[in-house]
C-alpha positions in Angstrom: -1.6 4.0 48.0 -4.9 3.8 46.2 -3.9 6.6 43.8 -0.7 4.6 42.8 -2.8 1.5 42.2 -5.3 3.4 40.0 -2.4 5.0 38.0 -0.9 1.6 37.6 -4.1 0.2 36.2 -4.6 3.2 33.9 -1.0 2.8 32.6 -1.6 -1.0 32.0 -4.8 -0.3 30.1 -3.1 2.4 27.9 -0.2 0.0 27.1 -2.6 -2.8 26.3 -4.6 -0.5 23.9 -1.4 0.7 22.2 -0.2 -2.9 21.8 -3.6 -4.0 20.4 -3.7 -1.2 17.9 -0.2 -1.9 16.8 -1.0 -5.6 16.3 -4.2 -4.7 14.4 -2.2 -2.3 12.2 0.4 -4.9 11.4 -2.1 -7.5 10.6 -4.0 -5.1 8.3 -0.9 -4.1 6.4 -0.1 -7.7 5.7 -3.7 -8.7 4.7 -4.8 -9.5 1.1 -7.5 -6.9 1.5 -5.0 -4.1 2.0 -2.8 -5.5 -0.8 -5.7 -5.3 -3.2 -6.7 -1.8 -1.9 -3.2 -0.5 -2.3 -2.9 -2.1 -5.8 -6.0 -0.4 -7.0 -4.9 3.0 -5.6 -1.5 2.7 -7.3 -3.2 1.8 -10.6 -5.6 4.7 -10.2 -2.9 7.3 -9.5 -0.7 5.9 -12.3 -3.6 6.1 -14.8 -4.4 9.7 -13.7 -0.8 10.7 -14.0 -0.4 9.5 -17.6 -3.9 10.0 -18.9 -4.3 6.3 -20.0 -5.2 3.0 -18.5 -2.5 1.3 -16.4 -2.6 -2.3 -15.3 -0.3 -3.7 -12.6 -0.3 -7.5 -12.0 1.4 -7.4 -8.6 3.7 -5.4 -6.3 5.8 -5.7 -3.2 5.4 -2.8 -0.8 8.3 -1.7 1.4 7.0 0.1 4.5 10.4 1.2 5.7 11.0 3.3 2.6 7.4 3.7 1.4 8.2 2.4 -2.0 6.7 -0.3 -4.1 8.2 -2.7 -6.7 5.6 -3.2 -9.4 5.5 -6.2 -11.7 3.5 -6.9 -14.9 2.9 -3.3 -15.9 0.8 -2.8 -19.0 0.0 0.8 -20.2 -2.9 1.3 -22.6 -2.6 4.3 -24.7 -4.7 5.3 -27.8 -5.0 1.9 -29.3 -8.4 0.7 -30.3 -10.5 -1.3 -27.9 -9.7 -5.0 -28.1 -6.2 -4.4 -29.6 -3.2 -5.5 -27.6 -1.2 -2.7 -26.1 2.4 -2.1 -27.2 4.9 -4.1 -25.3 6.7 -2.2 -22.5 10.0 -3.1 -20.9 10.0 -4.4 -17.4 10.2 -1.6 -14.8 11.5 -3.2 -11.6 11.2 -0.2 -9.2 8.6 2.5 -9.2 9.0 5.9 -7.5 8.3 6.4 -3.9 4.6 6.5 -2.8 5.4 9.3 -0.4 8.2 11.9 -0.6 9.3 14.0 2.3 
């Protein structure tokens, strides 16, 4: 009987830990800190991919499909410093952040 009671307590503790970690992960994914962190990573990877400076004002991240809708994209090319970049059309959807 004591073994069943101990196993019950262990199972309860494991479930509580998993639930706590899940809640912490959800809160982190919805935080401003994570939004800013992800925005800087997207800008960094886009800048490295095109070889110029990329600015993104905002984005919406879709966890279910691992995609992001980016808004306010400005791409700086070879223009002189202080010069306004060429206007770019709105690009509503960016490629997936992760591809299987």
